[in-house]
C-alpha positions as CSV (number, residue, x, y, z in Angstrom):
1,X,73.0,88.9,97.6
2,X,71.8,85.8,99.5
3,X,72.3,85.3,103.2
4,X,72.6,82.0,104.8
5,X,72.1,81.2,108.5
6,X,73.8,78.5,110.5
7,X,73.4,76.9,113.9
8,X,76.6,75.6,115.5
9,X,75.9,72.5,117.5
10,X,78.2,71.2,120.3
11,X,77.2,68.1,122.4
12,X,73.7,68.1,120.9
13,X,73.0,71.8,121.8
14,X,72.9,74.9,119.7
15,X,75.8,77.2,121.0
16,X,75.6,79.9,118.4
17,X,73.7,81.1,115.4
18,X,75.5,83.0,112.6
19,X,74.8,84.7,109.3
20,X,77.1,84.3,106.3
21,X,77.0,85.6,102.8
22,X,78.4,82.3,101.4
23,X,77.6,78.7,101.5
24,X,79.5,76.4,103.8
25,X,80.2,72.9,102.4
26,X,81.0,70.0,104.8
27,X,84.3,68.2,104.1
28,X,85.6,65.1,105.7
29,X,89.1,66.3,106.6
30,X,91.0,69.6,106.9
31,X,92.8,69.8,103.6
32,X,94.5,73.1,102.8
33,X,94.9,72.1,99.2
34,X,91.3,73.1,98.8
35,X,92.2,76.8,99.3
36,X,91.6,78.7,96.0
37,X,89.5,75.9,94.4
38,X,86.2,76.7,92.7
39,X,83.1,74.8,93.8
40,X,81.2,73.8,90.7
41,X,78.1,71.6,90.5
42,X,78.9,70.0,93.9
43,X,82.6,69.4,93.2
44,X,85.8,71.1,94.1
45,X,87.7,72.2,91.0
46,X,91.3,73.4,91.1
47,X,94.6,72.9,89.3
48,X,98.2,73.1,90.4
49,X,101.4,73.3,88.4
50,X,104.5,71.3,88.9
51,X,107.6,72.5,87.1
52,X,110.8,70.5,86.3
53,X,113.8,71.5,84.2
54,X,116.2,69.3,82.3
55,X,119.3,71.3,83.4
56,X,119.7,73.9,86.1
57,X,122.7,75.6,84.5
58,X,123.2,77.0,81.0
59,X,125.7,79.2,79.3
60,X,124.4,82.8,78.9
61,X,125.2,82.8,75.1
62,X,121.6,83.0,73.8
63,X,121.9,79.5,72.3
64,X,122.3,77.1,75.3
65,X,118.8,76.0,76.3
66,X,117.0,74.6,79.4
67,X,113.7,72.9,78.8
68,X,111.0,73.5,81.5
69,X,108.3,70.9,81.7
70,X,105.0,72.1,83.1
71,X,102.7,69.4,84.5
72,X,99.2,70.3,85.6
73,X,97.5,68.2,88.2
74,X,94.2,68.6,90.0
75,X,94.2,70.1,93.4
76,X,94.3,66.6,94.9
77,X,97.3,65.4,92.9
78,X,95.4,63.5,90.2
79,X,96.4,63.8,86.5
80,X,94.4,66.4,84.7
81,X,93.4,67.0,81.1
82,X,93.7,70.8,81.5
83,X,94.0,72.5,78.1
84,X,94.5,76.3,78.0
85,X,96.9,79.1,78.6
86,X,99.5,79.0,81.4
87,X,101.0,82.2,82.4
88,X,104.7,82.2,83.3
89,X,106.8,84.8,85.1
90,X,110.4,84.5,83.9
91,X,112.5,86.8,86.0
92,X,109.8,89.4,86.0
93,X,108.8,89.1,82.3
94,X,105.3,87.7,81.7
95,X,104.9,85.0,79.0
96,X,102.2,82.6,78.0
97,X,102.5,79.0,76.9
98,X,99.6,76.7,75.9
99,X,99.0,73.4,77.8
100,X,97.4,70.4,76.1
101,X,96.1,67.4,78.1
102,X,97.7,68.6,81.3
103,X,101.2,69.5,80.1
104,X,103.3,72.2,78.4
105,X,106.9,73.0,77.8
106,X,108.9,76.2,77.7
107,X,112.4,76.6,76.3
108,X,114.6,79.0,78.3
109,X,117.7,80.8,77.0
110,X,119.6,83.7,78.4
111,X,122.2,86.2,77.0
112,X,123.1,87.6,80.4
113,X,124.6,85.8,83.4
114,X,122.5,85.4,86.5
115,X,120.0,83.3,88.3
116,X,116.5,83.2,86.7
117,X,113.4,82.0,88.4
118,X,110.6,80.6,86.2
119,X,107.2,80.3,87.9
120,X,103.6,79.7,86.9
121,X,101.1,82.4,87.7
122,X,97.4,83.0,86.8
123,X,93.9,82.7,88.2
124,X,93.3,79.1,87.0
125,X,95.7,77.6,89.5
126,X,95.6,77.0,93.3
127,X,99.4,76.2,93.7
128,X,102.2,77.4,91.6
129,X,105.4,75.6,90.7
130,X,108.7,77.2,90.1
131,X,112.3,76.3,89.0
132,X,115.6,78.2,88.9
133,X,118.2,78.2,86.2
134,X,121.7,79.6,86.6
135,X,123.1,81.3,83.4
136,X,126.8,81.4,83.6
137,X,129.2,83.7,81.8
138,X,130.3,82.7,78.3
139,X,133.8,81.1,78.7
140,X,136.6,83.0,77.1
141,X,137.8,81.0,74.1
142,X,141.4,80.1,74.4
143,X,143.6,82.3,72.3
144,X,146.5,80.7,70.4
145,X,149.9,81.8,71.7
146,X,151.6,84.5,69.7
147,X,154.8,83.3,68.0
148,X,157.6,85.4,66.6
149,X,157.6,84.9,62.9
150,X,160.5,87.3,62.2
151,X,163.4,85.5,60.5
152,X,167.0,86.1,61.2
153,X,169.3,87.4,58.5
């Protein structure tokens, strides 16, 4: 393990000396979007996911669908060409979709009524998008009225 030593300077004077086990990289502004990024070859590398859904309510019949669009951007909101697996958590169930050129889709259906949260997870991302879809009960089909078919004699 390498150790690095730093001198903290205030008003032109050294006010403290410290030892760290990591490298400190100067940045121009405080930007919390950097949290979780990797530092590779002198550059910050990180991706975030943004999820949108074409409809927030479906019928819980196993056939009605909501399409979730997954857009992957860089940590600083630039378009990315990320290609690889994206892990999803769909109401506690783990799934994987494959992204190509910074986007992927997932088709959601439900056979049980309830609110379902779909979110991205996984180690490749610094921020995780999520959407919610409400699955409603299957409407009861209207029953024809019974008619008396007995004839009078």
